[in-house]
N, C-alpha and C positions, 0 to 999 in steps of 0.2 A: 328383462334385465341384461345389461352387457356384462359378459364375463371377462376377467382380466387374465391374460396369459403371463406366465413367469418367463424370465429371460432364458434363452436357449440358443444353442448353436444351430448351424444350417441343417444338421441331421436330426434336430429335435432333442439332442441329449444335453445334459447339464454341461456348462463350460468350465466349472471349477476343476482345478487339478491339471489343466492343460496350458498354463500360461507360457511355458517355455516353447512348446511346439508352435503355438499361435504366433509368438514373437518372431521365431525363426522364419516362418512362412511369410509374415508381413515384411520383414527386412529384405528377404529375397525378392519379393514382388515389387517392393519399393524401388529397388535398383532397376528392375525391368521397366518400370513406368517412368523413370526420371526423364528420359529423353522425350517421351510423349508429353509429359507435363510442360517441359520447356517449350516445345512447339506450340502447345495450347496457350501458353502464357502470352506469346506474341500476338495471337489472334484476339485474346481477351482484351489486351491493352488497346487494340484498335476499335473497341466498341464505341458506339455512337451515344454521346451524352445529350439528352434532350430534356433538361430540367425546365426550361421555359419554352413551351411548345408554341409554334406559330398558329394563330387562328386563321383558318382558311375559308370557313363558311359558317353561317348562322341560319336557323330556320325555326320560327315560332318559339324562340328561347333556347333551342338546342344548339350546340356548338360542335364544329368539326375541326380537329387539330391533326397535324401529322408529326409523328415521332420517327424520323428517318423515313422508311418505307411503310411504316405501320400507321393505319388510321386510328385515331382516338376520338370517340364520340361521347360527348358529355350531355346527358339528358336530364330534364327536371320537370316536375309537375305531377299531374295525375298520370295514371298508366295509359290512358287514351292519349293524353298530350305527349307523353314520352314516345309512344308509338308513332304519332304523327311527326314528331321531330326526327325520329330514326328514319322513317320512310322518306321524309323530305330531304334530309341530308345525304342519304345513301341510295336514292332511287336507282341510279344507273348501276351501282354495284350490286344491289339486290337482284335486279334482272340478270346481270351478268353472272352472278353466283348461281342462280337457278339454272341458267343455260349450261354452265360448265359442269355442274353436278349431274344433271340428267344425261348429258352427252358422255361423261366419263363412266357413269353407271351402265349405260348402254354399251359402250365400247368394251368394258371389262366384264360384261355378262353378270352384273349384280342384279339377279332376279330370283325371287323366292316364290315357290308354288303356293304358299299360304296366302299371299296378297301382293298386288302391285305396289310400287313405291307410293303412288298417289293414294290408293285406298288405305294402305297401312298408315300413312301419315295423317290422313283424316281421322282415322279411328283413335290414334293416340292424341291428336290435338283436341278431340272431344273431352279428354280427361283433364285438360289444363284447368287450374283454378281461374276463376272469372277475371281477376286482375290481369293475368297474362293473356287471356283471350282479348281483353280490351286493348292491350298493347299491340297485339297482332292485327286487330281490326284498324287501329289507327295507322299502323305501318302500311297496310294494304291501301288505305285511302290516299295517302300522299305519295306513295311509290307507284300508285296506279297499277296494282298487280292483284291477281285473284287470291283470295284467302287460302285456297287450296295449295297454291304455290308457296305461300308463307309456311304452311304446314309442312310441305316437303323440305324446305330449307331447315326446319327445326327438327325433322325426324329422319333425315337421310343417314345420319350416324347410327341411330338405333336400327335402321333397316339392314345395314350391313352386318350387324350383330346376329341377325337371323341366320347368317351363313357362317357363323364363327367356328363351326366344326371343320371348316376349311382353314388350315393353318396359315395359308397365305393372306387371309383376311383378318386374322386375330390381332389383338393389340400386343404391343411389346413395351408398354410404358414403364417408367421407373420414377421414384421420388426419394429424395434424401433430405433429412433435416439434421442440422448440427447446432449445438448450443453448449453451455457449460465448459467442460474440459476441452471440447473440440474447437471452440472459438476463443479460448483463453479468457473465458468469463464474459465475453461480449454477447449481445443479444442474438437470438436464433436467426439462422439463415436457411431457407429452403430452396432446393433445386429440383426441377422436374423435366423429364423427357416425355413428350407426346409422340409415340411411335405408332405408325399405322401403315396400311398398304402404300407402296411408293407412289401410286397415282394421285394420292392426296397432296403431293407436292405441287400439282397443277393448281391447287387452291391457294398457294402461298401469297400471290398478289392480293388476295382478299382478306388476309388475316387482319382482324380488327379488335381493338379493346373498346368495349362498351361500358360506360360508367352510368349507373342509375342513381338519381337523387330524387326519390319519390316524395310526393307531398304529404303522404300519410306517415304515421309514427313507426317507421322502420329505419334500419341502418342503411346509409348509402353503400352501394356495392358495385363491383366491377367484375367483368368476365373477359377472358380471351376467347374469341369466337369468330364467326364469319358473318357477312352482311345478311340480315334477315333473321338470324338466330336470336333467340331471347335468352335461353339458358346456356349452360356450358358444362364441361367436365372439370373445370377449375374455376374457383370464384374467390373473391376477396371482399372484405368490408372495411369501413373506416375505424373499426375497433381493432384492426390488425389481425383479424381472423382470416386464415387461408385454408381452403380444402381442395383436394384433388382426388380423382378417381382413376384406378387402374383396372384393367380387365382381370377378373378372377375366375374365368370359366375353366382354366386349366386345372383348377383344384378339384374338379369333379362334379359340381352341382349341375345336373342336366336340366333343371327346371327353367322355364322362361314364361314371363307373365306380361308380354307386350300386349297392350290394349286392355289390360285388366288393372294395372297399377300406374300411378302417375309417373311419367317418364323421368329418368334420372337427372338429366340436365336441368329440367325445370325445378325439380326438388332441390338440387344443389343451390340454385340461385335463391330459392325460397328460404333455405336454411340460413344463408348469410344475410339476407334481408331482415330476418326475424330474430337473429340471435347474435349477441355481442360478447359472449364468453364461451370458452371451450366446453365448460360444464353444460351450458345450454345446448350447444351443438351436439354433444354426446347424447343428451336426452332425446333430441330430435332424431338422431340416427337410430337410437334404440327403439323408437316407437314407429318407425317406418318399415315398410316391406318393399324390397327392391324387385324390379322386373327382371333383373339379370345379376349374377354374382359379381361383386366388385371388391376391391380393396380401397378404403378411404385413408388418406393421410390428412390429418387436421393439426394445425399449429397456430400458436400465437407467438409473442415475442420471447416467451420463456421456455416453452416445451412443446413437443409434438407427440401425437398418438397415432397408431394405425388401428383401423377397424376392419377386420376381415369379415366380410358379409356375404353369406349365402342368401338364397331367396327366402329362408325361414329362420335365420339365426345370425347373431352378431357376437364376435369375440374381440375384445380390446387387447392390443399388444403395446407394451411400453418399452422404453429403452432400459437395458440392463448394464450399460457401459458408460454412464456418465455424460450423456449428451449426444448420442448418435442413434438415428432411427431411419431405416431403409424399408421401402415397400416396392415390390416389383410385381410379378403376376401370379405368384403361388402363395397359398396359405401356409404359414409357418407354425402357428400355434399348435402345440401338442394336444390341446383340449378338443380339437376337432375329432369327431367320432369316425368310425369306419364307414358310416353312411356317406361321408364325403370322400375321405381319403381312399376308401376301397374302390372308388369308381374312376381312378386315374387311368385314362386311356390315351394320354397325350405326352408320352415321356420326352419327346424332343422339345416340346414347349416348356416342360418343367426344367429340363437341363439348361435351356437357354436362359430362363428366368434365374435359375440358381447361379449361373455364371456371371450375370450382370450384378446380382446381389453381392457375390464375392468380390468382384472388381471394385464396386463402390466402397465396400468395407475396407479393402486394402488402401484405396486412395485416401479415404478419410483418415485412416491410421497414419498414413505417410505425412499428413498435414495436421495432425492432432495438435491442438493448442494455438493454431494460427489461421484457421479457416475463416475467410472473409467472403463477401459477395464475389470479389474478383477471383479468388481461389476456387470458389464453387463453379464459376463459369469455366475455369480451366479444367476442372474435373469433368464437367459435362461435355467439353469439347473433345474429349478423348474417345475415339471409336472403340468398339468391342474388340476389334482385331489387335489393338494396341494396349489392351488391358483396361479399357473403360467400360461404359455401360450404354454407349450410344451406337445403335446400328445405322451405319451411314446410309444404307439404301432405304431405310424406313423412318428416319428421323424427320418428322414434319415440322414441329416447332418445339422450343424449349423455353423455360423461364427460370429466373432466380428471383426470389422475393425476400425482402427484409421487413417483417411485420412491424417492428418498432418505428420505422420511418415511413412505412407504406410505399417503399420504392420497389418498382418492378423492372426487371430487365427481360426482354424478349428477343429470341433469335430464331430464325428459320434457316437452317443449314443450306447453303448454296443460293440463298435468296437475300438474306440480310444478316449482318453481324449483330452482336449484342447491342441492344438499344434501350436506353433508360427512359422510363415513364414514371413520373412522380404522381402516384394516385392521390396522395394527400392534397395536391393542388386542384384535383378534379372533383374531389368529394366536397359536398356542401353539408352544412349541419342539417339534420332532420328537424322537423318542427318541435318535437319533444325535447331534443337536445338544446335547441335555441332558447327554450324557456328556462334552462338551467344556468344560463350565462347572464 
């Protein structure tokens, strides 16, 4: 069962009785951040609007579009058919992605004595549900690439987590959702930073949005990913469900179950394919066991929730301030026992996470009542050094999502500005939904 955490402040104490102090701090920091927000506003206004994407290629029913510099692949049919479409449309990019991943990992010494990248990837690929293996086999056929290389493309992210005790390799991600009082009653808006080692910027030209429209009775879904990858650490579906993962290892859980449990990226995709409501997603999260500690933020058009997940427990955290929820890289719930919090041995990483959480809180308070998708982009554009939550040297890509319209904006700092992708136009009705019309 998922336990629900009560609202609390950053230090875990109740917030009642301190409104004056909080208001004073917020007002002071608002003044400090005003200039940074003004600069960010100019950048956000320059975003690329791609409501009607140009079709650039087709293969066996699959379609390839471009939204600015980002590829958008629309797949449909059986899982084998979608895999064949994927491989046929992005064969060159799949081969290129494999080459750059392996060369960068060699260059940066990403090696673990437990297993080589190839062996590790094969072991995790063996755990994939059959439908995703079918997709991988179809991709390998038309891209003319070995299935072992497809496995590497899907598991190089997990492989780097084996070395997560090295702080230079750990994640620094953050997510923020606003609704209710913070949007002036408008529907929810989510923003997310994917922060990782700086050499991941070399992968920016390969960033791809893949849209799945399976022929079976599931929900059409999309992921932000790289060519050859099936799952991802953020996923969306046509019911307006969005979920994302942040590294939770700094909260002290030392356990790792790579090769023993279904990989997280595949599980994330499976969740949004199978579930069309937050309550269903919550059940799926409660009944799974992770290979690695994470924080999940899950939202629809009305509300968001954070699930702080160790390798053997889940605690749900809700908003206590009328429509603001932030998740970074440390567990906040006071319900975690000393078995987790007593093992904190990464104080620098905890301090970094707390700083970004504070900064996002201040920025949200500064715009309370008027946060839109554009304001959210402005907030994410502010670097940590200027009171934001984005580490300039580690920011790989970012997104803003509006579940009620299923509109996604993606940015890769230093590569491409905010670019709009209307997922609703890429989603097709699933067979079961079509029967209802």
